[in-house]
C-alpha positions in Angstrom: 164.3 13.4 170.5 163.3 16.7 172.1 159.5 17.3 172.5 157.6 20.2 171.1 154.8 21.8 173.1 154.2 24.3 175.9 157.0 26.3 177.4 157.6 25.3 181.0 156.2 28.6 182.3 153.0 28.4 180.2 152.4 24.8 181.1 152.9 25.6 184.8 150.4 28.5 184.5 147.9 26.3 182.7 148.2 23.4 185.2 147.9 25.7 188.2 144.8 27.5 186.7 143.0 24.2 185.8 143.8 22.6 189.2 142.5 25.7 191.1 139.3 25.6 189.0 138.7 21.9 189.7 139.3 21.4 193.5 136.7 18.7 194.2 137.6 15.1 193.7 135.3 12.1 193.1 136.0 8.4 193.1 135.3 6.0 190.3 135.3 2.2 190.0 136.1 2.3 186.3 137.1 4.8 183.7 135.1 8.1 184.2 134.6 8.6 180.5 134.8 11.8 178.5 132.2 13.6 180.7 133.6 12.3 184.0 130.2 10.7 184.8 130.8 7.0 184.1 131.5 4.4 186.8 131.0 6.7 189.8 131.6 4.9 193.0 128.8 4.1 195.5 130.7 6.6 197.7 129.5 9.7 195.7 130.9 12.4 198.1 133.3 14.8 196.5 136.2 16.0 198.7 138.0 19.3 198.3 141.7 19.2 197.7 144.3 22.0 198.3 146.9 22.2 195.5 150.6 23.0 196.2 153.0 24.7 193.8 153.7 23.6 190.3 157.2 22.1 189.9 159.3 20.6 187.2 158.8 16.8 187.3 161.8 14.5 187.8 161.7 13.4 184.2 162.4 17.0 183.0 159.7 16.6 180.4 156.7 17.8 182.3 155.5 20.0 185.1 153.5 18.5 188.0 151.2 19.5 190.8 150.2 17.6 193.9 147.6 18.3 196.6 148.8 19.3 200.1 145.9 18.0 202.2 144.8 14.4 202.9 141.4 14.0 201.2 139.5 11.4 203.2 136.1 9.8 202.8 134.8 8.7 206.2 132.7 5.6 206.5 132.4 4.9 202.8 129.0 3.9 201.4 129.9 0.7 199.7 132.5 -2.1 199.4 134.3 -1.5 196.1 137.7 -1.0 194.3 138.5 2.6 193.4 140.4 2.7 190.1 140.0 6.3 188.9 139.5 9.8 190.3 138.0 12.9 188.7 138.3 16.7 189.4 135.3 19.0 189.5 134.6 22.7 189.9 131.9 22.2 192.6 131.0 19.8 195.4 127.8 18.8 193.4 127.1 19.4 189.8 129.7 21.8 188.4 132.2 21.3 185.5 134.3 18.2 185.0 137.9 19.2 184.6 140.2 16.1 184.6 140.5 12.4 185.5 143.2 9.9 186.0 144.0 6.4 187.2 144.2 5.7 190.9 146.0 2.8 192.6 144.3 1.8 195.8 143.3 -1.3 197.7 139.6 -2.3 197.8 137.6 -0.7 200.5 134.9 -2.2 202.7 131.6 -0.4 203.5 131.9 1.7 206.6 135.7 2.0 206.4 137.5 5.3 205.8 139.5 5.9 202.6 142.3 8.5 202.5 144.7 9.6 199.8 147.8 11.1 201.5 149.1 14.5 200.5 151.5 14.3 197.6 150.4 10.8 196.6 148.4 12.0 193.5 149.9 14.4 190.9 148.6 16.1 187.8 151.2 16.5 185.0 151.4 18.6 181.9 154.1 17.8 179.2 156.4 20.6 178.2 158.9 21.3 175.4 162.3 20.2 176.6 165.8 19.7 175.2 
């Protein structure tokens, strides 16, 4: 059954605007919650991401956007398992914009943690036929 919702063009504009407004990503060891402040990792640094262009996802039912740089946390502050990530408007403080699940291996204190370009995508559903 076809979905109702945003047109592809409006969904793409919305996704691009929100991603541009929330360029700083933070790691979480559990669900970030509605305010994005729950389960923040011991490694509290936020890293800036650079977003690419919005494209139609392979499912034809959403648009998606991936970052083009490799956000990397150098010499992480604690041994933990990153399970979620959140997007913020500023490096500290700022406005919480989005969150999502993250699949990663556990990290050991002092190690580096990197998410390769294109490995994480934001998606927005669209109306489709």
